[in-house]
C-alpha positions as CSV (number, residue, x, y, z in Angstrom):
1,X,3.2,76.5,48.0
2,X,2.1,72.9,47.7
3,X,4.2,70.1,49.3
4,X,5.6,67.4,46.9
5,X,3.9,64.0,47.2
6,X,5.8,61.3,49.0
7,X,6.2,58.0,46.9
8,X,4.7,54.9,48.3
9,X,7.7,52.9,49.7
10,X,6.1,49.7,48.6
11,X,5.7,50.8,45.0
12,X,9.3,52.0,44.9
13,X,10.6,48.8,46.1
14,X,8.5,46.8,43.6
15,X,9.8,49.0,40.8
16,X,13.4,48.6,41.9
17,X,12.9,44.8,42.1
18,X,11.3,44.8,38.6
19,X,14.2,46.8,37.2
20,X,16.7,44.5,38.8
21,X,14.9,41.4,37.5
22,X,14.8,42.9,34.0
23,X,18.5,43.7,34.2
24,X,19.2,40.1,35.2
25,X,17.1,38.8,32.4
26,X,18.9,41.1,30.0
27,X,22.2,39.8,31.3
28,X,21.2,36.2,31.0
29,X,19.8,36.9,27.5
30,X,23.1,38.5,26.5
31,X,25.0,35.6,27.8
32,X,22.7,33.1,25.9
33,X,23.1,35.2,22.8
34,X,26.8,35.2,23.3
35,X,26.9,31.5,23.8
36,X,24.7,31.0,20.7
37,X,27.1,33.3,18.7
38,X,30.0,31.3,20.0
39,X,28.3,28.0,19.1
40,X,27.4,29.3,15.7
41,X,31.0,30.5,15.1
42,X,32.2,27.1,16.4
43,X,29.8,25.2,14.0
44,X,30.8,27.5,11.1
45,X,34.5,26.9,11.9
46,X,33.8,23.1,12.1
47,X,31.9,23.2,8.8
48,X,34.6,25.2,7.2
49,X,37.2,22.8,8.5
50,X,35.2,19.9,7.3
51,X,34.7,21.5,3.8
52,X,38.5,22.2,3.7
53,X,39.1,18.6,4.8
54,X,36.8,17.2,2.1
55,X,38.2,19.6,-0.5
56,X,41.7,18.5,0.4
57,X,40.8,14.9,0.0
58,X,39.0,15.5,-3.3
59,X,41.9,17.6,-4.6
60,X,44.7,15.2,-3.5
61,X,43.1,11.9,-4.6
62,X,44.2,10.2,-7.8
63,X,40.5,9.5,-8.6
64,X,38.8,11.8,-11.0
65,X,36.0,13.6,-9.2
66,X,33.3,15.3,-11.3
67,X,30.1,16.6,-9.7
68,X,27.2,17.7,-12.0
69,X,23.8,19.2,-11.3
70,X,20.6,17.6,-12.5
71,X,21.0,19.3,-15.9
72,X,24.5,17.8,-16.3
73,X,26.4,21.1,-15.7
74,X,29.7,20.6,-13.8
75,X,29.9,22.1,-10.3
76,X,33.0,20.4,-9.1
77,X,36.1,19.3,-11.0
78,X,39.1,18.1,-9.0
79,X,42.8,18.2,-9.9
80,X,42.9,14.6,-11.1
81,X,40.1,15.5,-13.6
82,X,42.1,18.6,-14.6
83,X,45.2,16.5,-15.3
84,X,43.2,13.9,-17.2
85,X,41.5,16.5,-19.4
86,X,44.1,19.2,-19.7
87,X,41.4,21.7,-18.6
88,X,41.3,24.0,-15.6
89,X,38.3,23.8,-13.2
90,X,37.4,27.4,-14.0
91,X,37.1,26.5,-17.7
92,X,34.6,23.7,-17.1
93,X,32.4,24.9,-14.2
94,X,28.8,25.5,-15.4
95,X,29.3,23.6,-18.6
96,X,28.1,20.2,-19.5
97,X,30.5,17.3,-20.3
98,X,29.1,17.1,-23.8
99,X,30.0,20.7,-24.5
100,X,33.6,20.2,-23.5
101,X,34.3,17.3,-25.8
102,X,35.6,15.1,-23.0
103,X,33.7,12.1,-24.2
104,X,34.0,10.6,-27.7
105,X,30.8,11.2,-29.7
106,X,30.0,7.5,-30.0
107,X,30.0,7.1,-26.2
108,X,27.8,10.2,-25.3
109,X,24.6,8.3,-25.3
110,X,26.0,5.7,-22.9
111,X,27.2,8.4,-20.5
112,X,23.8,10.2,-20.7
113,X,22.0,7.0,-20.0
114,X,24.3,6.3,-16.9
115,X,23.6,9.7,-15.5
116,X,19.9,9.4,-16.1
117,X,19.8,6.1,-14.3
118,X,21.4,7.7,-11.3
119,X,18.9,10.5,-11.2
120,X,15.9,8.2,-11.7
121,X,17.0,5.2,-9.7
122,X,18.9,7.1,-7.0
123,X,21.4,4.2,-6.8
124,X,25.1,3.7,-7.3
125,X,25.7,3.2,-11.0
126,X,29.0,1.8,-12.4
127,X,30.0,2.9,-15.9
128,X,33.1,2.8,-18.2
129,X,34.0,5.1,-21.0
130,X,36.8,6.8,-22.9
131,X,38.0,10.2,-21.6
132,X,39.6,12.6,-24.0
133,X,42.5,14.9,-23.2
134,X,42.6,18.3,-25.0
135,X,45.8,17.1,-26.7
136,X,43.7,14.4,-28.4
137,X,44.9,11.4,-26.4
138,X,42.3,9.2,-24.8
139,X,42.2,7.2,-21.6
140,X,39.7,4.5,-20.3
141,X,38.0,5.6,-17.1
142,X,35.9,3.4,-14.8
143,X,33.3,5.4,-13.0
144,X,31.1,5.0,-10.0
145,X,28.2,7.5,-10.0
146,X,26.2,8.2,-6.9
147,X,23.3,10.7,-6.3
148,X,23.7,13.6,-3.8
149,X,20.3,14.2,-2.2
150,X,18.6,17.4,-1.0
151,X,16.6,17.8,2.2
152,X,13.5,16.2,0.6
153,X,15.5,13.2,-0.4
154,X,15.5,14.0,-4.1
155,X,18.7,13.9,-6.3
156,X,20.2,17.3,-6.5
157,X,23.7,16.4,-7.9
158,X,25.5,13.5,-9.3
159,X,29.0,12.7,-8.0
160,X,31.2,10.7,-10.4
161,X,34.3,9.1,-9.1
162,X,36.6,7.8,-11.9
163,X,39.7,5.5,-11.9
164,X,42.0,5.5,-14.9
165,X,42.2,1.9,-15.9
166,X,44.0,2.4,-19.2
167,X,47.2,0.6,-18.1
168,X,45.2,-2.3,-16.8
169,X,43.2,-2.6,-20.0
170,X,46.5,-2.3,-22.0
171,X,48.1,-4.9,-19.9
172,X,45.2,-7.3,-20.4
173,X,45.4,-6.7,-24.2
174,X,49.2,-7.4,-24.1
175,X,48.6,-10.5,-22.0
176,X,45.9,-11.7,-24.5
177,X,48.2,-11.1,-27.4
178,X,51.1,-12.9,-25.7
179,X,48.8,-15.8,-24.9
180,X,47.6,-15.9,-28.5
181,X,51.3,-15.9,-29.7
182,X,52.3,-18.7,-27.4
183,X,49.2,-20.7,-28.2
184,X,49.8,-20.3,-32.0
185,X,53.4,-21.5,-31.6
186,X,52.2,-24.5,-29.6
187,X,49.6,-25.3,-32.2
188,X,52.3,-25.2,-34.9
189,X,54.5,-27.5,-32.8
190,X,51.6,-29.9,-32.4
191,X,50.7,-29.8,-36.1
192,X,54.4,-30.4,-36.9
193,X,54.4,-33.6,-34.8
194,X,51.2,-34.7,-36.6
195,X,52.5,-33.8,-40.0
196,X,53.5,-37.3,-41.1
197,X,50.2,-38.8,-40.1
198,X,48.3,-36.0,-41.8
199,X,50.3,-36.3,-44.9
200,X,49.4,-39.9,-45.0
201,X,45.8,-39.0,-44.6
202,X,46.0,-36.6,-47.5
203,X,47.9,-39.1,-49.7
204,X,45.1,-41.7,-49.3
205,X,42.4,-39.7,-51.0
206,X,44.8,-38.4,-53.5
207,X,45.8,-41.9,-54.4
208,X,42.1,-42.9,-54.6
209,X,41.5,-39.9,-57.0
210,X,44.3,-41.1,-59.2
211,X,43.1,-44.7,-59.2
212,X,39.4,-43.8,-60.0
213,X,40.5,-41.4,-62.7
214,X,42.7,-44.0,-64.3
215,X,39.9,-46.5,-64.2
216,X,37.6,-44.1,-65.9
217,X,40.1,-43.2,-68.6
218,X,40.9,-46.9,-69.3
219,X,37.2,-47.8,-69.6
220,X,36.6,-44.9,-72.0
221,X,39.6,-46.0,-74.1
222,X,38.2,-49.6,-74.4
223,X,35.0,-48.1,-75.8
224,X,32.9,-49.5,-73.0
225,X,29.5,-48.0,-72.3
226,X,30.7,-46.6,-69.0
227,X,28.3,-43.7,-68.3
228,X,26.8,-45.3,-65.1
229,X,30.2,-46.7,-64.1
230,X,31.9,-43.3,-64.6
231,X,29.2,-41.6,-62.6
232,X,30.1,-43.8,-59.6
233,X,33.8,-43.1,-60.2
234,X,33.2,-39.3,-60.3
235,X,31.2,-39.5,-57.1
236,X,34.1,-41.4,-55.4
237,X,36.6,-38.8,-56.8
238,X,34.5,-36.0,-55.4
239,X,34.3,-37.7,-52.0
240,X,38.0,-38.3,-51.9
241,X,38.8,-34.7,-52.9
242,X,36.4,-33.3,-50.2
243,X,38.2,-35.6,-47.6
244,X,41.6,-34.3,-48.6
245,X,40.4,-30.7,-48.6
246,X,38.8,-31.1,-45.2
247,X,42.1,-32.3,-43.7
248,X,44.0,-29.4,-45.2
249,X,41.3,-26.9,-44.1
250,X,41.2,-28.2,-40.5
251,X,45.0,-28.1,-40.3
252,X,45.2,-24.6,-41.6
253,X,42.5,-23.4,-39.2
254,X,44.3,-25.1,-36.3
255,X,47.6,-23.3,-36.9
256,X,46.1,-20.0,-38.1
257,X,46.9,-16.6,-36.6
258,X,43.2,-15.6,-36.7
259,X,42.3,-12.8,-34.2
260,X,40.6,-13.9,-31.0
261,X,36.9,-13.8,-31.5
262,X,34.9,-14.9,-28.4
263,X,31.3,-15.3,-29.2
264,X,28.5,-17.9,-29.5
265,X,29.5,-21.0,-31.4
266,X,28.4,-24.5,-32.0
267,X,30.6,-26.8,-29.8
268,X,30.3,-29.4,-32.6
269,X,32.6,-27.2,-34.8
270,X,35.8,-27.4,-32.7
271,X,34.9,-30.9,-31.7
272,X,34.7,-32.1,-35.3
273,X,38.1,-30.4,-36.1
274,X,39.7,-32.1,-33.2
275,X,38.5,-35.5,-34.2
276,X,39.5,-34.9,-37.9
277,X,43.0,-33.9,-36.8
278,X,43.6,-36.8,-34.4
279,X,41.5,-39.7,-35.7
280,X,44.2,-41.0,-38.1
281,X,46.9,-40.5,-35.5
282,X,44.9,-42.5,-33.0
283,X,44.0,-45.2,-35.5
284,X,47.7,-45.6,-36.4
285,X,48.3,-46.9,-32.8
286,X,45.1,-48.9,-32.4
287,X,43.3,-46.2,-30.3
288,X,39.7,-45.2,-30.9
289,X,38.1,-41.8,-30.4
290,X,34.5,-42.1,-29.2
291,X,32.2,-39.1,-29.1
292,X,28.9,-39.0,-27.3
293,X,26.9,-36.6,-29.6
294,X,23.7,-36.7,-27.5
295,X,24.3,-33.1,-26.2
296,X,26.3,-30.7,-28.3
297,X,25.4,-27.2,-27.1
298,X,26.2,-23.7,-28.2
299,X,28.9,-22.1,-26.1
300,X,30.5,-18.7,-25.8
301,X,34.2,-19.0,-26.7
302,X,36.9,-18.6,-29.4
303,X,36.6,-21.6,-31.8
304,X,40.3,-21.9,-32.5
305,X,41.2,-21.8,-28.8
306,X,38.6,-24.5,-28.0
307,X,40.1,-26.6,-30.8
308,X,43.5,-26.2,-29.2
309,X,42.2,-27.2,-25.7
310,X,40.5,-30.3,-27.1
311,X,43.4,-31.4,-29.3
312,X,45.8,-31.0,-26.4
313,X,43.7,-33.1,-24.0
314,X,42.6,-35.8,-26.5
315,X,46.2,-36.1,-27.8
316,X,47.4,-36.5,-24.2
317,X,44.9,-39.3,-23.7
318,X,46.1,-41.1,-26.9
319,X,49.7,-40.8,-26.0
320,X,49.0,-42.0,-22.4
321,X,47.5,-45.2,-23.9
322,X,50.4,-45.6,-26.4
323,X,53.0,-45.1,-23.6
324,X,51.3,-47.8,-21.5
325,X,51.6,-50.2,-24.4
326,X,47.9,-50.9,-24.3
327,X,46.0,-52.5,-27.2
328,X,42.6,-51.2,-28.3
329,X,42.6,-48.1,-26.1
330,X,39.8,-45.6,-26.2
331,X,39.5,-41.9,-25.6
332,X,35.9,-40.8,-24.9
333,X,34.5,-37.3,-25.2
334,X,31.1,-36.3,-23.8
335,X,29.3,-33.1,-22.9
336,X,26.8,-32.3,-20.2
337,X,25.2,-29.2,-18.7
338,X,26.6,-28.1,-15.4
339,X,24.9,-25.0,-14.0
340,X,25.4,-22.4,-16.7
341,X,28.4,-24.1,-18.2
342,X,29.1,-26.9,-20.7
343,X,31.2,-29.5,-18.9
344,X,33.2,-31.5,-21.5
345,X,34.7,-34.7,-20.1
346,X,37.7,-36.3,-21.8
347,X,38.5,-39.8,-20.4
348,X,41.0,-42.3,-21.6
349,X,41.7,-45.9,-20.8
350,X,45.3,-45.2,-20.0
351,X,47.1,-45.6,-16.7
352,X,45.4,-42.6,-15.2
353,X,46.6,-39.7,-12.9
354,X,48.3,-40.6,-9.7
355,X,48.7,-38.3,-6.7
356,X,52.3,-37.4,-7.6
357,X,51.4,-36.5,-11.2
358,X,48.4,-34.5,-10.1
359,X,50.5,-32.4,-7.8
360,X,52.9,-31.6,-10.5
361,X,50.5,-31.3,-13.4
362,X,49.9,-27.6,-12.7
363,X,53.6,-26.8,-12.7
364,X,55.2,-25.5,-16.0
365,X,57.4,-27.8,-18.0
366,X,56.2,-31.0,-16.2
367,X,55.5,-33.8,-18.5
368,X,55.1,-37.6,-18.0
369,X,56.2,-38.1,-21.6
370,X,59.8,-38.6,-22.4
371,X,59.9,-35.9,-25.0
372,X,57.0,-33.8,-23.8
373,X,57.4,-30.0,-23.5
374,X,55.2,-29.9,-20.4
375,X,53.3,-26.9,-21.8
376,X,50.1,-28.4,-23.3
377,X,48.1,-28.6,-20.1
378,X,49.3,-25.3,-18.8
379,X,48.4,-23.6,-22.1
380,X,45.0,-25.3,-22.2
381,X,44.2,-24.1,-18.7
382,X,45.2,-20.5,-19.6
383,X,43.1,-20.7,-22.8
384,X,40.1,-22.0,-20.9
385,X,40.4,-19.2,-18.3
386,X,40.6,-16.6,-21.2
387,X,37.3,-17.9,-22.4
388,X,35.6,-17.7,-19.0
389,X,36.1,-21.3,-18.1
390,X,38.4,-23.7,-16.4
391,X,39.9,-27.2,-16.6
392,X,39.9,-29.7,-13.8
393,X,42.1,-32.8,-13.7
394,X,40.7,-35.6,-11.5
395,X,42.7,-38.0,-9.4
396,X,41.7,-41.2,-11.2
397,X,43.3,-44.5,-12.1
398,X,43.1,-46.3,-14.4
399,X,42.0,-43.9,-17.0
400,X,42.7,-40.1,-16.7
401,X,39.7,-37.8,-16.5
402,X,39.9,-34.1,-17.6
403,X,36.8,-31.8,-17.4
404,X,36.6,-28.6,-19.4
405,X,34.0,-26.1,-18.3
406,X,33.1,-23.4,-20.8
407,X,30.2,-20.8,-20.7
408,X,27.0,-21.8,-22.4
409,X,25.2,-19.3,-24.6
410,X,22.4,-17.7,-22.5
């Protein structure tokens, strides 16, 4: 019977140590894996909490949030968008905005261009369009569109954040309509005060027409050879009729309820109407209206409102001269370019504007005239602002200076 071999004590000890080391490594590895799992779970919980947090913000905000992929399909639609459209998020996910009828047909190309600009330029793109509810009503929404980028930095989605500005737009329209109504009433009041002078201006050409016609009839009755003479009379009659018609036309335009139409116009148009309406009034009191016509640009404004501004300021200059009892007073109108604006200067030879008057000039119902309403300058300032301009009254004596700035046509 053979004896069993005896193990080498050194080898046994080495094996034991190797096993112990391996066990320790396994333990450490399990601990590392456990910590990694814990960290992963923690990160997942944090990500989930962050997603919930972001989702809560998107769902609770009053802003419309719409996220689309690069093909325009909706991937996110918050509650504000649901309320504004009358559609549930589940009804719109995966569909394009154009399929859902949310945008009026005439605005689809503009919306498409705005989204394309975001994807191609990768920049924030503002946009405004109408948004249609499924009940047929429409709102005006102001959008800010931004790209959401993938790991390579390429646009993967477009996030649109929209604010319903319907009430603001409606308020602006109401304010504009109210301004137009007040301005029209003020023009009618001004025209009423000028009526006697304008009637006199019309009577003059009418009297001339009567006189020239009578002379022509009398000459014909006497059998005179009056062909050449009557030709001259007919020309004078035509000139007088045109003059009367021009006065009536300008007065009608000044008090008209024409809709506000801001656009490029020749400044000479409103200027000529202002001079036509006030020249006779000024002449009656020995005041001259002088116009520097060396620079009469095209501006962007509503012609009737510009007429109103000019008539108010020029008339104020005339009445300042009258009130001061001056003889041979002058109101001068000139225009110059100031940056991208036309700067119209109206200066009179009256007593001017003192510090006390300048401080009160911007207050409603202030007037230095005994029977003044105190609304002319205030209305003029509001009209100038509505046309993208402003009016500046300068501290100056003698001779008041008003400067009207209105946008030039670019």
